[in-house]
C-alpha positions in Angstrom: 46.5 48.3 -24.1 45.8 48.6 -20.3 45.3 45.3 -18.7 41.9 45.1 -16.7 41.7 43.9 -13.0 39.0 41.9 -11.1 36.9 43.7 -8.6 35.4 41.7 -6.0 33.2 44.5 -4.9 31.8 45.1 -8.4 31.5 41.4 -8.6 29.8 41.1 -5.6 27.1 43.9 -6.5 26.4 42.3 -9.9 25.6 39.0 -8.3 23.3 40.8 -5.7 21.5 42.8 -8.8 20.6 39.7 -10.2 19.6 38.0 -7.1 16.4 36.7 -8.7 18.3 34.7 -11.2 20.3 32.9 -8.7 16.9 32.1 -6.5 15.4 31.0 -9.5 18.0 28.7 -10.5 18.1 27.5 -6.9 14.5 26.9 -7.2 14.6 24.8 -10.6 17.5 23.0 -9.2 15.2 21.8 -6.1 12.3 21.2 -8.3 14.4 18.9 -10.7 16.1 17.3 -7.6 12.4 16.3 -6.6 11.6 15.0 -10.0 14.5 12.8 -10.2 13.5 11.4 -6.6 10.0 10.4 -8.1 11.6 8.8 -11.3 14.4 6.9 -9.2 12.8 5.5 -5.7 15.2 5.2 -2.7 17.3 1.9 -2.6 17.5 0.2 0.8 20.6 -2.3 2.0 20.5 -4.9 4.5 23.5 -6.6 5.8 24.0 -9.9 7.5 27.2 -10.6 8.9 29.8 -13.9 9.5 32.2 -14.2 11.7 35.1 -16.8 9.9 38.2 -17.4 11.6 41.0 -20.0 11.6 42.0 -22.6 14.2 45.6 -22.2 14.7 46.0 -25.2 16.4 45.0 -27.2 13.1 46.3 -25.1 10.8 49.2 -27.1 8.9 51.7 -24.3 7.9 52.7 -22.7 11.0 56.4 -23.1 10.4 56.4 -21.6 6.9 57.4 -17.9 6.3 55.0 -15.2 7.7 54.1 -13.9 4.1 53.1 -17.5 2.8 51.3 -18.2 6.1 49.3 -15.1 5.9 48.6 -16.2 2.0 47.2 -19.5 2.9 45.3 -18.1 5.8 43.6 -15.5 3.4 43.1 -18.5 0.8 41.3 -20.4 3.3 38.9 -17.4 4.7 38.2 -16.4 1.2 36.3 -19.7 0.9 33.7 -17.8 2.4 33.0 -15.8 -0.8 33.3 -18.7 -3.1 30.6 -20.7 -1.4 28.1 -17.7 -1.1 28.4 -17.1 -5.0 28.4 -20.8 -5.7 25.6 -21.9 -8.1 23.9 -24.5 -5.5 23.7 -21.8 -2.9 22.0 -18.9 -5.6 19.5 -21.5 -6.8 18.6 -22.3 -3.3 18.4 -18.8 -2.5 16.3 -17.9 -5.8 13.9 -20.8 -5.0 13.4 -20.0 -1.2 12.5 -16.5 -2.3 10.2 -17.3 -5.0 8.4 -19.6 -2.6 8.0 -16.4 -0.3 6.2 -14.6 -3.3 9.0 -12.3 -4.5 10.1 -13.0 -8.0 13.8 -12.9 -8.2 16.4 -14.0 -10.4 20.3 -14.9 -10.3 21.1 -11.5 -12.6 19.0 -9.6 -9.5 21.3 -11.4 -6.7 24.5 -10.7 -8.6 23.4 -7.2 -9.6 22.2 -6.2 -6.0 24.8 -7.8 -3.8 28.0 -6.9 -1.9 30.2 -9.0 0.0 33.1 -7.3 2.0 35.6 -8.7 4.3 36.7 -6.9 7.5 39.3 -8.9 8.9 37.6 -11.7 10.4 34.0 -10.6 9.5 32.2 -10.6 6.3 29.6 -8.6 5.6 27.1 -9.8 2.9 24.5 -7.0 1.8 21.5 -6.8 -0.6 19.9 -3.6 -2.1 16.3 -3.3 -2.9 13.6 -0.7 -3.4 11.7 -2.1 -0.5 13.4 -2.7 3.0 11.6 -5.6 3.8 12.5 -7.3 0.8 16.3 -6.4 1.0 16.3 -7.8 4.9 14.4 -11.0 3.8 16.5 -11.9 0.9 19.8 -11.5 2.5 18.9 -13.5 5.7 17.7 -16.2 3.5 21.3 -15.8 1.5 23.0 -15.9 4.8 21.5 -18.9 6.1 21.6 -21.1 3.0 25.3 -20.0 2.6 25.9 -21.0 6.3 24.4 -24.4 5.7 26.5 -24.8 2.9 29.6 -23.8 4.6 29.2 -26.5 6.8 28.4 -28.9 4.3 31.4 -28.4 2.0 33.6 -28.6 5.0 32.3 -32.0 6.1 33.0 -33.3 2.3 36.3 -31.8 2.6 36.0 -28.9 0.4 36.7 -26.8 2.7 39.7 -26.9 5.1 38.6 -28.4 8.6 40.7 -25.6 10.5 38.3 -22.7 9.1 35.8 -21.7 11.7 32.7 -20.7 10.3 29.9 -19.1 12.8 26.6 -18.7 12.4 25.4 -15.4 10.5 24.1 -12.5 12.3 20.7 -11.8 10.7 20.5 -8.4 9.0 17.7 -5.9 10.4 15.0 -4.0 8.4 17.0 -1.0 7.2 15.5 2.4 8.0 17.7 4.8 5.6 18.0 4.6 2.4 21.6 4.0 0.8 20.7 5.9 -2.6 18.3 8.4 -4.0 17.2 9.6 -0.3 14.6 12.5 -1.2 16.4 15.1 1.0 19.8 14.5 -0.4 18.6 14.2 -3.7 16.7 17.6 -3.6 19.5 19.1 -1.4 22.0 18.1 -4.3 19.3 19.7 -6.8 19.3 23.1 -4.6 23.3 23.1 -4.6 23.8 22.8 -8.1 20.9 25.2 -9.2 22.6 27.7 -6.7 25.9 27.3 -8.3 24.7 27.4 -11.9 22.9 31.1 -10.9 25.9 32.5 -9.8 27.9 31.1 -12.8 25.1 32.3 -15.2 25.1 35.9 -13.4 28.9 36.0 -13.6 28.8 35.4 -17.4 26.2 38.1 -17.9 27.7 40.6 -15.9 31.5 39.9 -16.8 31.8 42.8 -19.2 30.7 45.3 -16.4 32.8 43.9 -13.8 36.0 44.8 -15.5 37.9 48.0 -14.2 40.7 49.6 -15.5 43.5 50.8 -13.5 43.5 54.4 -14.4 39.9 54.7 -13.4 
């Protein structure tokens, strides 16, 4: 039995002969991407930031091992997240947001938020299909959290050597982070294009095999 060889030239010609199939699949992919965009509105994300530091002059464990000192610093700084996710803060945010005419639940807050620490900077993010709502909610949350941080520190729940700075308010997001129309449609076009090539290749596979003795 003589083994068959793959011919790039024949494969390319076969794809050209069915260019209409690839074009049709590409067009259908773009249409499906647009339909997906209509079913899933774009999601916007607003970000408020905190600067949280340690006053080393008041830090009590400066003479301990470096790794233990770093652990205790991280433990103290991570109280920022604990305050923001405390029930008191979440309830206060819900009440203020509802008073501003937006119905929101604790599930909504916890389902659409992100808190990320970047060294001494903390980013509180909130996602919504309405950019103005995302900005308002995250700014209310950031301010309520900051007031709670100060209150916790005054009552001894947070070490006095942790320095909380007032949050930088979020701006109204201009670009969506999920389901942007152009990106969704481009993804549909690319998927359709690749699918068209694969289907065309499968259809033409028997005719693309060339025997060495030919």
